C-alpha positions, 0 to 999 in steps of 0.5 A: 690723079692728085685729089685734094679734098681741102681744095674741093671743100673750099670751092664747095663752101664758096659755091654754097654762098648765095652771091656765088650761085651760078646761072645753072643753079639759079635756073636749076634749083627753081625747076627742081623745086617746081618738079618736086611740088608738081609730083607731090600735087599729082600723087597727093592722094597716094601720099595720103594713103601711104601715110594712113598705112604707116599710121595704122600698121605696126609693120610699116611705121618705119616709113616715117623715118624715110624722109628724115634719113634722106634729108640727113644724107643730102645734108652730109653731101651738100658740099659735093652737090654745091660744087656741081653745076647743073646744065641742060641735057637735051637728049632726055627729050628724045625718048 
């Protein structure tokens, strides 16, 4: 298998362009955002209690680092994610 990272990065850079967003991302990205917001809405009280524990306990203050670290990790992989094309997966509704 011949792997050319420059070719992958160039195609991923084109995929990051708003003009090139395919049908999969135009449908998938709003669904992903809506799903994250729905989960936050459902578990808002739990998230508030977790943050209260982080504030009051010296043992769990590192919890505030989780979100920034996750955002940095996602940012470093943005090209690989942009090169993917989301699509429907009907088998998840079987279970």
